[in-house]
C-alpha positions in Angstrom: -155.6 -72.1 60.9 -153.4 -74.9 60.1 -156.1 -75.1 56.6 -155.1 -71.8 55.4 -151.3 -71.6 56.2 -149.0 -71.2 54.3 -145.5 -70.7 53.8 -143.7 -70.1 50.9 -141.2 -67.6 48.8 -141.6 -63.4 49.3 -143.3 -62.1 46.4 -143.2 -58.4 44.7 -146.4 -58.1 46.4 -145.0 -59.1 50.0 -143.3 -55.3 50.6 -145.6 -53.1 52.1 -146.2 -56.0 54.3 -142.6 -56.8 55.2 -141.8 -53.2 56.0 -144.0 -52.7 58.1 -144.2 -55.9 60.1 -139.9 -55.2 60.4 -140.5 -51.3 61.1 -143.3 -52.1 64.6 -140.7 -55.3 65.5 -137.6 -53.1 65.3 -138.3 -49.2 65.2 -138.1 -48.9 68.7 -135.3 -51.1 69.3 -133.4 -48.3 66.9 -132.6 -50.8 64.8 -135.1 -51.0 61.8 -133.9 -50.7 58.2 -134.5 -49.3 54.5 -136.8 -50.8 52.6 -133.8 -50.6 49.5 -131.5 -53.1 52.5 -134.1 -55.5 53.2 -134.8 -56.3 49.7 -131.1 -56.4 48.4 -131.1 -59.7 51.7 -133.8 -61.2 49.6 -132.6 -60.7 46.2 -128.9 -62.1 47.7 -130.3 -65.3 48.3 -134.2 -65.6 47.2 -134.8 -70.0 48.2 -134.2 -68.6 51.8 -136.2 -65.4 52.8 -140.2 -66.6 53.0 -143.3 -65.0 53.8 -145.9 -67.5 56.2 -149.2 -66.1 55.0 -152.7 -66.6 56.6 -156.1 -66.7 54.5 -154.0 -65.4 51.6 -152.2 -62.6 53.9 -148.1 -62.2 55.1 -148.3 -63.1 59.4 -144.7 -62.9 59.4 -142.1 -63.5 57.6 -137.9 -64.7 57.4 -135.1 -63.3 55.3 -132.1 -65.4 55.4 -128.8 -65.2 52.9 -125.1 -67.3 52.7 -122.9 -64.8 55.0 -119.5 -65.9 56.4 -119.2 -67.4 59.2 -118.3 -65.0 62.4 -119.6 -61.7 60.4 -123.2 -60.9 59.9 -124.9 -57.8 57.4 -124.5 -53.9 58.2 -128.3 -52.3 58.5 -127.2 -49.8 57.0 -126.0 -51.2 53.4 -127.3 -52.6 50.6 -126.5 -56.6 50.5 -124.4 -56.5 47.0 -125.2 -60.3 46.5 -124.3 -62.3 48.9 -121.1 -64.3 49.8 -119.8 -67.9 48.5 -120.3 -69.2 52.1 -121.6 -73.3 54.2 -122.7 -70.4 56.5 -126.8 -69.3 56.1 -127.4 -66.1 58.5 -131.0 -65.5 59.6 -130.9 -61.7 59.3 -134.9 -61.4 59.8 -137.5 -63.4 61.4 -140.6 -61.2 62.5 -144.5 -62.7 63.5 -146.8 -59.7 62.8 -148.5 -58.3 66.4 -151.9 -60.4 65.4 -150.6 -63.8 65.2 -147.8 -64.1 68.1 -148.0 -66.9 69.9 -149.8 -69.6 67.7 -146.1 -71.1 66.9 -145.8 -70.0 63.9 -141.9 -68.6 64.2 -141.0 -72.3 64.7 -142.7 -72.7 61.7 -140.6 -70.8 59.9 -137.9 -71.3 61.2 -138.0 -75.8 60.9 -138.9 -74.3 57.5 -136.0 -72.7 57.3 -133.8 -75.5 58.8 -135.7 -78.3 55.9 -134.4 -75.7 52.6 -130.8 -75.1 54.6 -130.1 -78.6 54.6 -131.4 -79.4 51.3 -129.3 -76.5 49.6 -125.9 -78.3 51.7 -125.9 -75.1 54.8 -123.8 -76.5 57.5 -124.6 -73.6 60.4 -127.4 -71.0 60.8 -126.0 -68.0 62.6 -128.0 -64.8 63.6 -127.3 -61.9 65.8 -130.2 -61.8 69.0 -131.5 -58.3 69.4 -133.7 -56.9 72.4 -133.0 -59.4 74.7 -134.0 -63.0 72.9 -130.5 -65.2 73.1 -132.4 -66.9 75.5 -135.2 -67.5 73.1 -132.4 -68.5 70.4 -130.2 -70.6 73.4 -133.8 -72.7 73.8 -133.1 -73.7 70.0 -129.9 -75.1 70.4 -128.3 -72.0 68.9 -124.3 -70.7 71.0 -123.3 -67.6 71.8 -119.7 -66.5 70.1 -118.1 -64.6 71.6 -115.1 -64.5 69.4 -117.3 -63.2 66.7 -117.4 -59.6 64.8 -118.1 -57.1 67.5 -122.1 -56.3 67.3 -122.5 -53.1 68.4 -124.0 -51.9 65.4 -127.0 -54.1 67.0 -127.3 -52.0 70.4 -125.7 -53.4 73.6 -126.8 -56.5 75.1 -126.5 -58.0 70.7 -125.4 -61.2 70.2 -124.0 -63.6 67.5 -125.2 -66.5 67.7 -125.1 -69.8 65.4 -126.0 -73.2 65.6 -124.6 -76.9 63.6 -127.1 -77.8 61.0 -125.3 -81.2 61.4 -126.4 -81.4 65.3 -129.2 -83.9 66.8 -131.2 -80.8 68.5 -132.7 -78.8 66.1 -135.0 -75.7 65.6 -137.9 -77.6 65.1 -136.9 -79.2 68.0 -136.4 -77.9 70.9 -133.7 -78.7 73.5 -134.6 -80.7 75.8 -133.7 -78.3 78.6 -136.2 -75.5 79.5 -134.4 -72.3 79.1 -134.7 -70.7 82.7 -137.2 -68.6 83.4 -136.6 -64.3 82.4 -138.0 -61.6 81.2 -141.3 -62.3 78.1 -139.9 -62.6 74.9 -139.6 -59.7 72.1 -142.0 -59.4 70.0 -140.1 -60.7 67.1 -139.3 -63.9 67.9 -142.7 -64.9 69.8 
């Protein structure tokens, strides 16, 4: 599989696949966004949004953009152009159902971390949804109860972040295994 795997910036021809993957992952949670909102996230920061392709076809994607620490995008709003911030907000990471459990989310996350460091970001934040807090905790992300309420992302959503200056990184999970629990949600598999 690695011979035909490529992580690259999101291209114009990727949007049908990105929207389909996003809808498949988030519709059941009531969190799916309109195409224009998704595109606006990539337009706000094209150098931090990626597609992972296998055999020249999109198998997953990641959208991230500069956002003030403690805040996050409104799912129903189009981004206006990004924020000057040393915090990079990981808005979406989705792997197509046929390619889950192959380590693609880990590869996208490692690629994001490398890119973020090269561009001078100090933190990566996200909103964990669908029971994925355990997945993110195992990758060094911590919950911030003092962050803006994440009610729009539904019950159980957690604002989390991690420093890019720490030794642990998403590409190197924490040494302590995450506690046993329910299976990971499909969007982070």
